[in-house]
N, C-alpha and C positions, 0 to 999 in steps of 0.2 A: 846607330840603333834606331833612329827615327825614319830611315829610308825604307820604302816598300821593297821587299825582296823580289827578284825576278820570278815570273810565274812558275817556272819549272822547279823552284826551290821552296822549302819551308824553313823558316828561321825561328828559333826560340832561345830564351835565356833560362838557365837553370841554376838552382842553388842546392847543393848536396849537404845534408845535415847528418852529423854523426854524434851520438850521445848528447843531443840537444844543442849542439854548436855547429855553426857553418864551417864545413870542412873543405868545400871546393865550390867554385862557381864556373860556369861555362857558357859560351855563346855558341850555339849549334846551327849548322846549315846542312841540310840533307836534300838530295834529289827527291822530288815526289815520285819519279819513276827511275829507280837506280839502274835499270837495264839500259838506259840511254848511254851513259858513259861506258858501261860494260860492252855494249854493241860496238861503240866507236873505237874502243881501245883493244878489244880482244877479238870480237867476231869478224868485223869488217876486214882487218889486215890479214887474217889467217887464210891459208889455202883451203882449210876445211876444219870444221869443229864438230865433235860428237858430244852431245849432251844426253846422258842416260840416267834414269832414276825409276825406281818402282813407284814413286809418288809424284811423277811428273805431271800426269793428267789429273784433272778434277773430274771425278765420276759424278755427273750431274743427275738430279732426279728427273723423272719423266717430265718433258716440257709441257707447260700449260697450253691451252688452246691459243693459237696465234703465235706461239713462240717457236723458235727453230733451234734445234740442237744437232744440226748436220755435222758440226765439227767434232762431236763425240768427246768433248773435253780437251781437244787439241788447242782451241783458241786460248784458253787460260794458260796452257803450257807454253805457248809461243810468247804470250805477254810476259810471263814470269822469267823466261830465259833470254829475252831480248831479240828473239828471232823475228818478231813482228816489225822490228826496225830495219831489217835487211831489205835490199832491193829485190832479191829473188826469194821465192817461197822456200821454206825449209822442207827437206825430205822427211817424211814421217814413217816410223816403223813401230809396231806394237807386237810384243811377244807375250802370249798367254802364260800365266803362272803354271809351273809344273805340279803344283800342290792341289790336292783334293780338299779344299777348305771345308766343304759341307760335311765331310767325314772326319776331318782332323780337328775341327774347332766348334765351339759353342759360344754364342753371344747372348748375354742377359743384361737387360736394363731393369734395375731394381726400383720398384715403384712405391715402396712403403718405408723408405728411410728418409728422414728429414735432412736435406742437404745443409742446413744451418745448425743442426744439433750435433755437436762434436762427440757427445756420448754415443749417439746412435751411429754416427759415421765410424767411430773407432770400434764399436762392437761389431759392425758389419765387416770391417777389415779383418778383425781378429777371427771371426767365425769363418769367413771365406778362406783365409790363409790356412786355417786348421782343416777345413774341408778338403783343400788341395794337398794337405800334408807338407806344406812348404813349397819351395820352388815358385814363389809368388813375387811379383813386382807391383808395388803400390805407387800410383802416379798422382801427383797433386798439382793444382793450379796456383797454389800459394804456399810459401814456406811456413807461415804460421799455422796453417792447417796440417801440414806434415808433422810439425813439432807436437801439435796437440794430440794427434793420433799416436805418434811414437811414444809419448809419455804414458798413454793409457794402455798400450798393448805389449810393450817390450817385456814386462815381467811375466804376464801369463803365457806368452809364447815361449819364452826361454825356459819356463818351468816345465814345458812339454817337449823340450829338446829342439825347438825351432829357433835358430839364431835370427836376430833381426838387425839389419844394418840400415843406415840412413844417411843420405846426402844431407849436408848442412848441420849434421849432428856429430857423426863420427869424424875424427880428425884425420881423414884420409882423402886424397883426391878422388874424383869420380872414377877414373880408370882403375885405380886400385880396388875401390869398392866393387866395381863390376867384376874384376878378376876373382875376388874372394867369393862373390855370389855365384859365379860360374863354376867355381871349384867345389862348392858345397851343394850337394843335390837338394837338400831340404831347407836351405836358408831362405830368408825373405829380405827384400830390399825396398826401401822407400826413397822416392826421388821426384824431381821436378822435370822441366823440359830437357835438360841436358841428358838425363837418363832416358827419357822417352825417345830422343832422336839418335842416341849413340850406343845402344846396347845390342850386342850380337852374342846371344846365349843359346846355341842350339842344344837340343836334347832335353832331358828331364829336369835340368836345373831351372828352366823357366817353363812352367806349365799353366800359369795363371797371371793375368794382368787385371788390376782393379783401378779404375779411374774415379776420383772423388767428385768431379764436376765436369760439365761440358767445357772443353778448353777453348772458350771464346778468346779472341785477341784482346789485349789490354788497351782501352781507349785513350792512349796517350796522344800527344800533339802530332807526332809523326804518323801514327796510324790513322788518326782522323783525317789528315790531309790526303793520304793515299786512298783511304776509303771513299772520299769524295771523287777522286779521279777514276777509280777502278770499279765503281758500281755499287757503292754503299752496302746494302744488306747482302747482295750477292758476293761482295768481296769478303765480308765477315764469314759468310757460309763457306766460301772456298777455303779460307785459311783453316777453319775449324774442321771441315771434312778431311783436309790433308793431314791435320794433326791426329785425328782419329785413325786415319789410314796408316800413318807412320807408327803409331802406338801398336795397332793390331799387327803390323808387320814384324814387330819384335817377337811375336808369339810362335809363329810357324816358320822355322828356318831350314827344315829339311823334311823329306817325305815321311819320315817315321815320327815326327813331332805330333803331339796332341796338346791342345790347350783350351782354356776358358777365358773369355774376355768379359769383364763385368763393369758396367757404368752405374754408379750409385747416385744417379741424377735422373729422376723421373721426367724432367723437363727436356730431355734430349729429343729434339724435333725429328720426325720421321725423314724429313728432307736431307738430314745430315747422315743418315744411315747408309746412303749410297757410297760413303767412304769405305765401307766394309766390302769384302769380296762378294761378287755375285754368287748366289746359291747358298749362302749362310743366312739362315733365318735369325732375325733379331727377336728374341723372346722378352716380352715385358711381364715380369713376374714379381712376386713378393720375395723377400730375403730368404725365408725358409725354403721356398721352392728352388731358388738359385743354389742354395747350399746342398740340397738333396740331389739336384741335377748334376752339380759339380762332382759330388762323391760318386754318383753312378757312372758319369762319363770318364772320370780319371781312375776309377777303381779304388778309391780310398774309403775308409769307414771310420774316421775319427769321430767320436761323439761330440756334440756341440755343448759349449758352455751356456749358462743362463745369460740371456741378453742383458745389456746394461740398461738402466733406467734412463728415460728421457729427462732432459732438463725441465724443471717446472716452468 
């Protein structure tokens, strides 16, 4: 325990508590760069490896004066996949999306909802879900925020015929919740990162995504070590842009889909909006305008409830 770990590793000791008592202890060792063992065990011995993903490249903002972005996001892709550790350079191929995102999607950043006022957050979720007529996925950066919103909106939504399901609340696994959500055209679903990264719901069953906060990485010991190695703020930005890109990718799954993406965090930096597809304008608006634009774009006309009062 007193020995200094090798430079390529990060070590830490953890105690897991459950109901106020120590339930488990652990000594952890992780690679700072996990692609080193991956490249050695998988990539190098193989005759050929194909790595493909819609979120492989990080779409960087316009480079500042003196900076170079000749790689077009490929450098981060090669670092994340381990290709940078190979003797020969990887072959690169980019296929443009077949979707017309500018026509099929709208993106709103709501600027007048307090990110720390759960009454305001819940009211915004409720009104946006109603504006879409259901078919909405609510994403959260913390389970306690999901629970707080669910408690406030489940009854008013169900009174209007909009079923609300929630990860971490309903006694069903994530896959089953997604299957139910997919089968009901006007249902709503609340979830965290497992839902953000693993939902495939083409068609009208998913026509709105609402994010409660900018999904910054959690600054735990492992993240801090990797952040130091891979560029500090740039590493944080890359992870967050890719999370936004992954979430938006849930919305448009085929050429006939239409959808609205809403972030309830006015502090979303412009440099992160390059995670969204080119050609889709990010509109920074008030909640009432986001609701009206959602109704107009999706063709819904549900009347809005009175907004909840803010916490004193």
